[in-house]
matplotlib code that plots the C-alpha trace (Angstrom):
import matplotlib.pyplot as plt

x = [51.8, 51.3, 54.0, 56.2, 59.4, 62.3, 64.9, 68.4, 69.8, 67.4, 69.7, 68.3, 69.7, 69.7, 71.3, 74.1, 74.7, 74.9, 77.3, 79.7, 79.6, 80.4, 83.6, 85.0, 86.9, 88.7, 89.8, 90.0, 90.3, 91.0, 87.4, 85.7, 82.4, 80.7, 77.7, 74.9, 75.9, 79.6, 81.1, 82.4, 79.0, 77.5, 79.8, 78.8, 75.1, 75.8, 77.5, 74.7, 72.1, 74.0, 74.3, 70.6, 69.8, 72.1, 70.6, 67.1, 68.2, 69.9, 66.7, 65.0, 67.1, 67.2, 64.9, 62.5, 62.0, 61.3, 58.7, 57.0, 57.0, 55.4, 52.6, 52.2, 51.6, 48.8, 50.7, 49.9, 51.1, 49.0, 47.1, 47.4, 45.4, 43.3, 43.6, 40.5, 38.9, 35.8, 34.6, 31.7, 29.4, 27.5, 25.6, 27.7, 24.7, 23.4, 19.9, 19.3, 16.6, 15.8, 17.5, 19.3, 19.7, 22.9, 23.8, 27.1, 30.1, 30.0, 33.3, 35.5, 37.5, 41.1, 44.2, 43.3, 40.0, 38.1, 34.6, 32.0, 31.2, 27.6, 24.3, 24.1, 21.4, 22.8, 20.7, 20.6, 22.2, 25.5, 26.7, 29.0, 30.2, 30.5, 31.3, 30.5, 34.1, 34.2, 36.1, 39.5, 40.1, 42.0, 39.2, 36.6, 38.5, 39.0, 35.3, 33.8, 31.7, 30.1, 29.3, 27.7, 25.6, 24.6, 23.6, 21.2, 19.9, 19.1, 17.9, 20.4, 20.8, 23.4, 26.8, 27.4, 29.5, 30.3, 31.2, 31.9, 30.4, 33.5, 33.6, 35.5, 36.5, 35.8, 35.2, 34.9, 38.6, 39.9, 42.1, 44.3, 45.6, 42.0, 39.5, 38.2, 34.6, 33.4, 36.4, 36.9, 33.3, 31.2, 28.3, 30.1, 28.3, 29.1, 26.6, 26.1, 24.2, 22.2, 22.2, 20.1, 21.7, 22.0, 19.0, 19.5, 18.0, 17.5, 13.8, 13.7, 15.6, 12.6, 11.1, 14.3, 14.5, 11.0, 11.7, 14.9, 13.2, 10.5, 13.2, 14.7, 11.3, 10.6, 8.3, 5.1, 6.0, 5.9, 9.6, 11.8, 15.3, 18.5, 21.3, 24.7, 27.3, 31.0, 33.1, 36.8, 38.1, 41.5, 43.1, 46.1, 45.0, 47.0, 48.4, 46.6, 42.9, 41.6, 38.5, 39.7, 38.6, 35.1, 35.3, 33.4, 30.9, 30.9, 27.5, 26.2, 22.9, 22.2, 19.4, 17.8, 16.2, 12.4, 9.9, 9.2, 6.1, 6.6, 8.9, 11.6, 11.9, 13.9, 13.1, 15.1, 14.2, 16.4, 17.6, 17.9, 20.7, 19.4, 21.3, 24.9, 27.1, 30.6, 32.1, 31.1, 29.7, 32.3, 35.1, 36.7, 36.5, 33.3, 29.8, 26.3, 22.9, 20.4, 16.7, 15.4, 11.9, 9.0, 9.6, 7.0, 9.3, 12.5, 13.1, 15.7, 15.3, 15.9, 19.4, 18.3, 18.5, 16.0, 13.4, 14.7, 16.4, 17.3, 19.2, 22.1, 21.3, 21.3, 20.5, 19.7, 21.9, 24.8, 24.0, 25.1, 25.9, 26.4, 23.2, 23.8, 24.2, 21.3, 19.0, 19.8, 19.7, 17.2, 18.0, 20.8, 22.1, 23.5, 25.9, 26.3, 27.0, 24.1, 22.8, 24.6, 27.5, 31.0, 32.2, 34.4, 36.3, 35.6, 38.6, 37.5, 39.6, 36.6, 32.9, 30.7, 27.4, 26.6, 29.6, 30.4, 33.4, 35.5, 38.3, 40.8, 39.1, 37.2, 34.2, 33.9, 30.9, 29.6, 33.0, 33.5, 36.8, 36.9, 35.5, 36.1, 38.1, 36.4, 39.6, 40.6, 42.6, 41.7, 43.0, 41.3, 42.8, 40.7, 40.9, 43.2, 45.1, 44.5, 40.9, 38.7, 37.7, 34.6, 33.0, 34.0, 31.1, 32.0, 29.4, 29.8, 27.5, 25.7, 23.7, 20.1, 20.5, 22.4, 25.0, 25.1, 27.0, 30.0, 31.4, 34.9, 36.8, 40.2, 41.4, 39.9, 41.6, 39.7, 36.1, 34.6, 35.6, 32.7, 34.1, 30.6, 30.2, 33.7, 33.2, 30.0, 31.0, 30.6, 33.6, 36.8, 40.0, 41.2, 44.6, 43.6, 47.1, 47.6, 43.9, 43.6, 40.8, 41.5, 38.7, 38.4, 39.5, 36.3, 37.5, 38.2, 35.5, 33.7, 35.3, 33.3, 31.9, 33.5, 32.7, 30.9, 31.8, 33.1, 32.0, 33.0, 29.6, 31.0, 34.3, 36.3, 40.0, 42.8, 44.9, 48.5, 50.4, 49.7, 46.2, 47.4, 46.5, 46.8, 43.7, 41.9, 43.0, 39.4, 36.9, 34.3, 31.9, 30.1, 27.3, 23.9, 20.8, 19.2, 16.7, 19.5, 19.4, 22.4, 22.8, 23.3, 26.9, 28.3, 31.2, 33.6, 35.3, 38.2, 39.1, 41.8, 44.5, 43.6, 45.5, 45.9, 47.0, 49.8, 51.3, 51.0, 53.4, 56.6, 58.2, 61.0, 58.5, 56.4, 59.4, 60.1, 56.7, 57.5, 59.3, 56.5, 53.9, 55.6, 56.0, 53.0, 52.5, 49.5, 49.1, 49.7, 52.2, 54.9, 54.7, 56.2, 53.4, 50.7, 52.5, 53.0, 49.4, 48.0, 50.0, 48.8, 45.1, 42.8, 40.8, 42.5, 45.1, 47.2, 49.9, 51.2, 50.9, 52.1, 51.7, 51.2, 51.2, 49.4, 47.9, 44.1, 43.0, 39.8, 41.6, 44.8, 46.7, 49.7, 50.6, 47.2, 47.9, 46.4, 45.6, 47.1, 46.3, 47.1, 47.2, 46.6, 46.5, 45.2, 47.6, 47.2, 49.6, 51.3, 49.2, 47.3, 44.5, 44.3, 46.3, 45.0, 42.2, 40.8, 37.0, 34.8, 35.0, 38.8, 38.8, 36.3, 38.0, 41.4, 39.9, 38.1, 41.4, 43.5, 41.0, 40.8, 44.6, 45.1, 45.4, 42.1, 42.9, 44.0, 41.9, 42.5, 41.9, 42.3, 42.4, 43.2, 45.5, 45.0, 46.2, 47.3, 46.6, 49.7, 50.1, 53.4, 54.6, 58.0, 60.0, 62.9, 65.0, 65.6, 68.7, 69.0, 67.7, 65.0, 61.3, 59.7, 56.4, 58.2, 60.5, 57.8, 55.7, 58.7, 59.1, 55.5, 55.8, 59.0, 57.4, 54.3, 56.4, 58.5, 55.4, 53.5, 52.6, 53.3, 56.3, 58.2, 57.5, 59.4, 63.1, 63.7, 61.3, 58.9, 56.5, 56.7, 57.5, 54.6, 54.8, 57.9, 57.7, 57.8, 60.8, 61.2, 65.0, 64.3, 61.8, 64.3, 66.9, 64.4, 63.5, 67.2, 67.7, 65.1, 66.8, 66.6, 66.4, 69.2, 68.5, 65.8, 64.5, 62.1, 59.7, 56.7, 54.7, 51.0, 48.5, 44.8, 42.9, 39.2, 38.6, 41.7, 45.5, 47.7, 51.5, 53.5, 55.8, 59.5, 61.5, 64.9, 66.4, 66.9, 63.1, 63.1, 59.6, 58.4, 55.0, 54.9, 53.0, 51.7, 53.0, 49.7, 49.7, 51.0, 51.1, 48.7, 49.8, 46.7, 48.0, 51.3, 52.3, 55.6, 56.6, 59.6, 60.4, 62.3, 59.9, 57.6, 53.9, 52.7, 49.0, 47.3, 43.7, 43.6, 44.4, 41.3, 41.0, 42.0, 40.0, 36.7, 33.8, 30.7, 27.3, 26.6, 24.3, 25.9, 25.7, 27.0, 29.6, 30.1, 33.6, 36.1, 37.0, 40.0]
y = [97.6, 100.5, 103.1, 101.9, 103.9, 101.5, 101.3, 102.2, 100.0, 97.6, 96.7, 97.5, 97.6, 93.9, 93.3, 95.7, 94.1, 90.6, 91.8, 93.5, 90.5, 88.1, 90.2, 89.8, 86.6, 88.1, 91.3, 90.4, 86.6, 86.9, 88.2, 84.9, 85.6, 89.0, 88.5, 90.9, 93.5, 93.3, 96.8, 95.8, 94.6, 97.8, 99.8, 97.6, 98.2, 102.0, 102.1, 99.9, 102.4, 105.3, 103.4, 102.6, 106.3, 107.1, 104.5, 105.8, 109.2, 107.8, 106.0, 109.3, 110.3, 110.5, 108.1, 108.1, 111.9, 111.5, 108.9, 110.8, 113.8, 111.6, 110.8, 114.4, 115.3, 112.7, 110.8, 107.3, 104.5, 104.2, 100.8, 98.5, 99.6, 97.0, 96.3, 97.3, 96.7, 96.1, 92.7, 91.6, 88.8, 86.2, 83.0, 79.8, 78.0, 79.4, 78.0, 80.8, 83.1, 85.1, 88.1, 87.5, 90.2, 89.5, 90.9, 92.7, 91.0, 88.1, 86.1, 85.7, 82.5, 83.5, 82.8, 85.9, 87.4, 89.5, 90.8, 92.6, 96.1, 96.6, 94.9, 93.9, 92.6, 89.9, 89.9, 86.9, 88.9, 89.6, 92.9, 94.0, 97.6, 99.2, 102.5, 103.8, 104.2, 106.7, 105.6, 107.3, 109.6, 106.8, 104.3, 106.8, 107.5, 103.8, 103.0, 106.1, 104.2, 102.1, 105.2, 106.9, 103.8, 103.8, 107.4, 106.5, 103.5, 105.4, 108.5, 110.8, 114.1, 115.6, 114.4, 110.8, 109.9, 106.2, 104.2, 100.6, 99.0, 98.4, 96.5, 97.9, 95.9, 92.8, 89.7, 91.8, 92.5, 95.9, 98.2, 99.9, 102.4, 103.6, 104.1, 107.6, 106.5, 110.0, 111.4, 108.4, 107.7, 109.2, 110.2, 110.8, 107.9, 104.5, 101.7, 98.7, 95.7, 93.8, 90.1, 87.2, 83.8, 81.5, 79.1, 75.4, 75.7, 78.7, 78.1, 78.6, 81.9, 84.2, 82.4, 82.8, 86.5, 87.0, 85.3, 87.3, 90.6, 89.8, 89.4, 92.8, 94.4, 93.0, 90.2, 92.3, 93.1, 96.9, 97.1, 97.0, 95.7, 97.7, 97.3, 97.6, 99.3, 99.3, 102.2, 102.5, 105.8, 105.6, 108.2, 108.0, 107.9, 108.9, 106.4, 107.7, 108.1, 111.1, 111.7, 115.1, 116.5, 116.4, 114.9, 116.9, 114.6, 114.3, 115.5, 112.5, 110.7, 107.0, 105.9, 102.7, 101.9, 101.6, 101.2, 104.4, 105.0, 101.7, 98.7, 100.5, 103.7, 103.8, 106.1, 106.4, 106.5, 108.2, 105.9, 107.3, 106.4, 104.7, 105.1, 105.9, 106.4, 105.4, 106.5, 110.1, 110.8, 108.8, 110.8, 107.7, 103.9, 102.8, 101.5, 102.9, 101.3, 102.2, 101.7, 99.7, 100.4, 97.9, 94.9, 96.3, 99.2, 97.3, 96.9, 96.8, 97.5, 94.7, 94.4, 92.5, 95.0, 92.9, 93.7, 97.1, 99.0, 101.8, 99.6, 101.5, 104.7, 108.2, 108.2, 104.5, 102.1, 100.6, 97.7, 94.2, 92.0, 88.9, 86.8, 85.0, 88.3, 90.0, 87.1, 87.5, 91.3, 92.7, 96.4, 99.0, 101.2, 104.5, 106.7, 110.2, 113.8, 115.8, 118.2, 121.5, 120.3, 120.7, 117.2, 116.1, 113.2, 110.3, 107.9, 104.6, 101.6, 99.3, 99.2, 96.3, 95.2, 93.2, 95.0, 95.3, 96.8, 94.5, 95.0, 92.9, 92.8, 90.3, 91.2, 90.1, 90.6, 89.7, 89.0, 89.7, 91.4, 91.1, 92.4, 95.7, 96.1, 99.4, 101.3, 104.2, 104.1, 100.5, 99.0, 96.2, 94.3, 93.7, 90.3, 91.8, 94.9, 97.2, 97.8, 99.9, 102.7, 103.7, 100.3, 99.7, 99.4, 98.8, 98.1, 98.1, 96.3, 98.5, 97.4, 96.9, 98.1, 95.4, 96.3, 99.9, 101.5, 103.7, 106.4, 106.5, 109.8, 110.9, 112.0, 111.4, 114.6, 116.7, 115.4, 118.6, 121.8, 121.2, 119.0, 117.5, 116.5, 115.0, 113.1, 111.4, 110.8, 107.1, 107.2, 105.3, 106.0, 103.7, 102.8, 101.4, 100.0, 98.1, 97.2, 98.5, 100.4, 102.8, 103.9, 107.0, 107.6, 109.1, 112.7, 112.4, 110.0, 107.3, 104.2, 101.0, 99.7, 96.8, 93.3, 94.7, 93.1, 95.0, 93.6, 94.0, 94.5, 94.8, 95.6, 94.9, 93.9, 93.3, 94.9, 94.7, 94.5, 90.8, 91.7, 93.5, 90.6, 90.6, 90.6, 87.3, 86.1, 85.9, 83.6, 82.5, 84.2, 82.7, 85.0, 85.2, 86.6, 89.5, 87.1, 85.1, 82.1, 80.9, 82.4, 80.2, 79.6, 82.9, 83.3, 86.3, 88.2, 90.4, 92.7, 94.8, 94.2, 95.0, 98.0, 100.2, 97.5, 98.7, 97.1, 98.8, 101.7, 101.1, 103.3, 104.4, 105.5, 107.4, 109.3, 110.5, 112.0, 114.4, 117.1, 117.0, 117.4, 120.4, 122.1, 123.2, 119.6, 119.4, 123.2, 125.2, 127.9, 128.1, 127.7, 124.2, 123.3, 124.3, 122.4, 119.3, 119.3, 119.8, 116.9, 114.7, 115.7, 112.6, 111.6, 114.2, 113.2, 116.3, 116.7, 120.1, 122.7, 126.3, 128.5, 132.2, 134.2, 137.5, 137.0, 137.6, 135.8, 137.7, 141.0, 139.5, 141.4, 140.6, 142.2, 141.6, 140.8, 137.6, 136.0, 132.7, 131.3, 127.7, 126.9, 123.2, 121.0, 117.4, 114.6, 113.9, 111.9, 113.7, 113.2, 115.0, 116.1, 119.8, 121.0, 119.6, 121.7, 121.1, 120.5, 121.7, 118.5, 118.7, 122.3, 121.8, 118.7, 120.4, 123.6, 121.6, 119.8, 122.9, 125.2, 122.9, 123.4, 127.1, 129.8, 131.5, 134.9, 133.4, 134.0, 130.9, 130.4, 127.2, 128.0, 126.5, 127.9, 130.8, 129.3, 131.5, 129.7, 129.3, 128.1, 127.1, 126.5, 125.0, 124.1, 121.7, 119.8, 116.1, 114.0, 111.1, 107.8, 109.1, 108.7, 112.0, 111.5, 110.0, 113.0, 115.6, 113.7, 113.7, 117.5, 118.1, 115.9, 117.5, 120.9, 119.6, 118.0, 121.1, 123.3, 120.7, 122.1, 118.9, 116.6, 115.8, 119.1, 122.4, 123.2, 121.4, 118.5, 119.4, 121.4, 124.7, 127.4, 129.5, 132.9, 132.1, 133.7, 131.5, 132.4, 131.2, 130.6, 128.1, 126.2, 126.2, 124.5, 121.8, 121.2, 120.9, 118.1, 115.8, 112.9, 113.2, 117.0, 118.3, 122.0, 124.3, 126.6, 128.6, 128.8, 131.1, 131.8, 132.6, 133.8, 133.6, 136.7, 135.9, 132.8, 133.3, 133.0, 136.1, 135.8, 137.4, 140.3, 139.9, 141.5, 141.3, 141.6, 137.9, 137.3, 136.1, 136.1, 136.0, 135.3, 137.2, 135.6, 137.0, 135.3, 133.3, 132.1, 129.1, 128.5, 126.0, 124.6, 124.1, 124.1, 123.0, 122.5, 120.9, 120.8, 119.7, 122.8, 126.1, 128.3, 127.9, 128.5, 132.0, 131.0, 128.6, 129.2, 126.0, 123.9, 122.5, 122.5, 119.0, 119.2, 120.4, 118.1, 119.0, 117.7, 114.4, 111.4, 108.3, 105.3, 101.8, 100.5, 96.8, 95.9, 94.7, 91.1, 89.2]
z = [221.2, 223.6, 223.9, 226.9, 227.4, 227.6, 230.4, 229.3, 232.1, 233.8, 236.8, 240.2, 243.8, 244.4, 241.0, 241.8, 245.2, 243.8, 241.0, 243.5, 245.9, 243.0, 242.3, 245.8, 245.3, 242.3, 244.1, 247.8, 248.1, 251.9, 252.4, 252.6, 254.2, 253.2, 255.5, 256.2, 258.8, 257.9, 257.5, 254.0, 253.0, 254.2, 252.0, 249.0, 249.7, 250.0, 246.6, 245.2, 246.5, 244.9, 241.6, 241.6, 242.0, 239.1, 236.9, 237.7, 236.5, 233.4, 232.4, 232.0, 229.0, 226.1, 224.4, 227.2, 226.8, 223.1, 223.7, 226.5, 224.2, 221.6, 224.0, 225.1, 221.4, 221.3, 218.6, 219.4, 217.1, 214.0, 213.8, 210.8, 207.9, 206.0, 202.3, 200.5, 197.1, 195.1, 193.9, 191.7, 192.8, 190.7, 191.4, 191.2, 189.8, 186.5, 187.3, 189.9, 188.8, 191.9, 193.5, 196.8, 199.4, 201.4, 204.8, 205.5, 206.9, 204.5, 204.7, 201.6, 201.3, 201.8, 203.9, 205.9, 206.9, 204.4, 204.7, 202.7, 204.0, 203.1, 202.2, 198.6, 196.3, 193.9, 190.7, 188.3, 185.4, 183.9, 182.4, 179.6, 179.0, 175.5, 174.0, 170.5, 169.2, 166.4, 163.3, 162.8, 159.9, 158.0, 158.7, 157.5, 154.3, 153.6, 154.2, 152.7, 150.1, 152.8, 154.9, 151.9, 151.5, 155.2, 154.9, 152.0, 153.8, 157.0, 155.0, 156.7, 154.8, 157.2, 158.4, 159.4, 162.4, 162.0, 165.1, 166.0, 169.1, 171.1, 174.4, 177.4, 180.5, 178.5, 180.5, 183.7, 183.6, 184.6, 182.6, 185.1, 182.6, 182.2, 179.4, 178.8, 178.2, 177.4, 175.6, 173.3, 172.5, 169.7, 172.0, 175.3, 177.0, 178.5, 177.7, 179.9, 178.5, 181.1, 180.0, 181.3, 181.9, 179.0, 178.8, 178.3, 174.8, 172.4, 172.5, 176.3, 176.2, 176.0, 179.1, 180.9, 180.0, 181.3, 184.6, 185.1, 184.1, 186.7, 189.4, 188.4, 188.8, 192.2, 191.1, 191.6, 195.2, 194.5, 195.6, 192.5, 193.1, 193.5, 191.0, 192.7, 190.5, 191.1, 189.8, 189.8, 188.3, 186.6, 188.9, 191.1, 194.7, 197.8, 200.2, 203.2, 203.7, 201.7, 203.8, 204.9, 201.6, 200.3, 196.8, 194.1, 192.3, 188.5, 187.2, 185.3, 184.6, 185.0, 182.6, 181.5, 178.2, 177.9, 175.1, 173.1, 170.9, 169.1, 169.1, 167.2, 169.2, 172.4, 175.4, 178.6, 182.3, 184.8, 187.6, 191.1, 193.4, 196.6, 199.9, 200.3, 197.2, 198.4, 195.1, 196.0, 192.6, 190.6, 192.4, 193.9, 193.8, 195.4, 194.8, 194.3, 194.0, 191.3, 191.8, 188.9, 187.4, 187.3, 185.0, 182.6, 181.8, 181.4, 177.6, 174.9, 171.2, 168.7, 167.3, 164.1, 161.3, 159.4, 162.0, 163.3, 160.5, 162.9, 165.3, 166.8, 164.8, 166.4, 170.1, 170.2, 172.2, 170.3, 168.0, 169.2, 166.2, 168.3, 168.1, 171.4, 173.3, 171.5, 172.4, 176.1, 176.2, 178.7, 178.8, 178.4, 181.2, 179.9, 181.8, 180.3, 181.5, 182.7, 180.1, 180.1, 182.2, 180.7, 181.4, 178.6, 180.1, 182.5, 182.8, 184.3, 185.2, 185.8, 186.0, 187.0, 188.5, 191.7, 193.2, 196.9, 198.8, 200.9, 203.4, 205.3, 208.7, 210.8, 212.9, 216.6, 218.9, 222.4, 224.1, 227.8, 228.3, 232.1, 235.4, 237.0, 240.2, 240.9, 240.8, 238.6, 235.3, 234.6, 231.4, 229.5, 226.5, 223.4, 221.6, 219.0, 218.2, 215.2, 215.8, 213.6, 216.0, 214.1, 214.4, 218.1, 220.6, 224.3, 226.9, 230.7, 233.1, 235.6, 238.6, 237.8, 234.2, 232.5, 229.8, 228.8, 225.9, 226.8, 224.6, 223.1, 223.6, 222.3, 225.7, 229.1, 230.4, 227.9, 228.4, 229.6, 231.4, 233.8, 236.6, 237.2, 233.6, 233.5, 236.7, 235.5, 231.9, 230.8, 228.6, 227.7, 225.8, 223.1, 221.9, 218.5, 217.6, 220.9, 221.3, 224.9, 226.6, 229.5, 231.8, 234.0, 237.6, 238.9, 238.2, 234.5, 233.5, 235.6, 236.7, 236.2, 239.5, 241.1, 239.9, 236.8, 233.5, 230.5, 227.1, 223.5, 221.8, 218.3, 216.6, 213.5, 213.7, 211.3, 208.5, 207.2, 204.0, 203.6, 202.4, 199.3, 197.1, 193.3, 191.1, 190.9, 194.3, 195.8, 194.2, 196.8, 199.3, 202.2, 203.4, 205.1, 203.6, 205.5, 206.9, 208.6, 206.2, 204.3, 200.8, 197.8, 196.6, 195.4, 193.0, 193.4, 190.6, 191.8, 188.8, 190.5, 193.1, 196.7, 198.0, 201.1, 203.5, 205.9, 208.9, 212.3, 212.9, 214.7, 217.4, 215.0, 212.4, 215.0, 216.2, 212.7, 212.6, 215.4, 213.3, 210.7, 213.3, 214.8, 211.4, 209.4, 208.1, 205.9, 205.6, 202.5, 203.4, 200.8, 197.0, 197.4, 199.8, 197.3, 194.6, 196.7, 198.0, 194.5, 193.0, 195.9, 195.6, 195.7, 192.7, 190.5, 187.9, 187.9, 185.2, 186.0, 188.7, 188.7, 191.8, 191.2, 194.5, 194.6, 191.2, 190.8, 187.6, 187.0, 186.8, 185.2, 187.8, 190.0, 193.4, 195.1, 198.8, 200.2, 196.9, 195.6, 192.2, 191.4, 187.7, 187.2, 184.1, 183.9, 183.0, 179.2, 177.1, 174.2, 171.1, 168.3, 170.7, 171.8, 174.8, 178.2, 179.8, 183.2, 183.3, 186.1, 188.3, 188.1, 189.2, 192.0, 193.4, 193.5, 195.0, 197.7, 198.6, 198.8, 200.4, 203.5, 203.9, 203.2, 205.9, 206.8, 205.3, 201.9, 198.8, 196.8, 193.1, 191.1, 187.4, 184.0, 181.5, 179.0, 175.8, 172.8, 169.5, 167.4, 163.8, 162.1, 158.6, 157.9, 154.8, 154.8, 152.3, 152.9, 152.9, 150.5, 151.7, 154.0, 153.4, 152.7, 154.6, 157.6, 157.9, 157.6, 160.2, 162.5, 162.0, 163.0, 166.0, 167.1, 167.1, 168.8, 171.5, 172.1, 172.6, 174.7, 178.1, 180.0, 180.2, 177.9, 176.3, 176.7, 176.7, 179.9, 179.1, 181.9, 179.7, 178.0, 180.5, 181.6, 180.0, 177.9, 174.5, 171.4, 169.2, 165.7, 166.2, 169.0, 166.8, 163.9, 166.2, 167.1, 163.5, 162.5, 165.0, 163.3, 161.5, 157.7, 157.6, 155.4, 155.5, 157.0, 154.3, 156.3, 159.3, 159.8, 163.0, 162.8, 165.4, 165.4, 164.1, 164.4, 162.2, 160.2, 160.7, 160.6, 160.0, 162.8, 161.7, 161.6, 164.4, 162.7, 159.2, 159.0, 159.4, 163.0, 164.7, 168.2, 169.9, 173.2, 176.1, 179.3, 182.6, 182.8, 179.2, 177.2, 173.4, 171.8, 168.5, 166.5, 162.9, 161.5, 157.9, 157.0, 153.3, 151.3, 149.3, 149.1, 151.0, 154.0, 153.2, 154.1, 154.3, 156.7, 155.7, 153.6, 156.6, 158.3, 162.1, 163.1, 166.3, 164.8, 165.5, 163.6, 164.8, 163.1, 163.4, 164.9, 162.6, 163.4, 161.0, 160.5, 161.8, 159.3, 159.9, 158.5]

ax = plt.figure().add_subplot(projection="3d")
ax.plot(x, y, z, "-o")
ax.set_aspect("equal")
plt.show()
């Protein structure tokens, strides 16, 4: 709806006269005929005229003034926002062997309109994602004999890194909590198996594979097909559109397997990204299209260890032990960091093929909105409200020229400072929420000539919270091919809920935006502004933010005017891993988001934390009835939790305070709280000295120790020994680094089955 200031009292002159005349019998019953021209009637009309003037003035305040002020600020009501999401397409008939290129604006079967946003090539294949999950330390110890045997079989003289081929996003289902496909894999890679449809008989499977492989390569047309990939990072996204910040892409490579020097060696071809990458380099949920090579170069190694003894070993793709999948395997797609790039983590909620973005809008085209009267400031109503302004095309009929495109402007009064340019501008102003067009008056924009028609050439309409459908709500697509013919039946898989749909803004909500608009709003001025903006940064899962004004990190110096340093750590759950460290994409994304909102003269730095390695040894005696190993484990976990930089660590459960010294007495209190500890017999603090640990000196006669930290530092607990005995160990050299990862050769381990 457009902003129309309400009337506080809608009575006018005639209403007041009628009201006063109706009261005459009650107050002066002897006056039986108040006709026009009667002196009493004249007095009534005089007071009605005065009352009408007062009501006119009353209607100007106070709500009317607020709404007029809202319009002066250019704060029109926000239109409804559509729900958006990504779906995966497949053929409803398994017999389909050809690729189908579908045009945009395909309609999905639902109670409300949903459309595809881009062209897509649906390939006759399915995909399954895997990672090489390394065996845990307990699994490695339990299966050490088998691993030694594998090392001898594969003639590996160095270290062996055993893994299991582990599916992720099984059955095309999403994992909203996310899977770190780089951090939790043995080779920092995600593997996607491209599978042909299942043939009617096992004997016909090779022929089916060849037919599908020919479709992937373009069937000798010289134009290989495009594989549409859908990517959904497992990151919290803001409610509003994040297009104001340019996402920083993750430096990765897409590769496909091809034949090496023989049938047992695998080589890789780098796949280029064709067209627009709406995921912005895996920085947000979106799609990208990979150009596939010719069918002669699409290949996958054999998974039969009787034929290929090196299946799954080293840099080869993971081994598939399922005969049915192995028979239908066409190739592997590998996603890995670019060489030399420090990308350690890539949390994904879903990845799939034949993917396309959809939103809750309907397209309309070729509708006449009306004819011009030739006057100024004409208003035309679109078929619906909540129009997508970026897709709107309006045409106006002109004598002898037919329909001509007119340009949308934000404000007709601000077209140009040159009056000649402003007078001849073929422009219109849009109220997207109300769905109205306003044309010029001949001074601020041209007015359409009389009897000329105004036409909606194209536009997309819709939105609202009703479109936020749960996963699995959409199942069918009706679309046209790019040649205009009907596409074959298409199935839809919706792995994640649709999100982002919001109803059109109300006047009450718009009024509440006025104070925020008049303040600094989305600008970083105070420390709280920096902290809030950093926590709300798109495509960045921030776990902690510390703002250090006037601190220059390169010089480790405070008091530098105009400098603001933002220390940020990624959100990582408490566990045995090292303290959270931001990688390069994390830093770049956060810096890009903040730099667009900082004052011009501010020198902004986004930094990680300077961790100081810390080692601990503690001795306790146990109470009767408690398991020894369980109590010692709880002691170690209590110390790790206390020194953890994120919540629930630290004294206040919000993370260890930046620059706060580590005191042995505080650690002793935490140990004494552990259930099963009868008495604390000793606690020692160690700091790193080269490759060795050095015990910190005592600062008091009772043996108290302290690890001093600079204001930009935090402790990192790397080694902790808890023993049941009279004295805490004074040497940590025997403790191996639990986070060391020596180079080793990946070897597939046969999964243990019940």
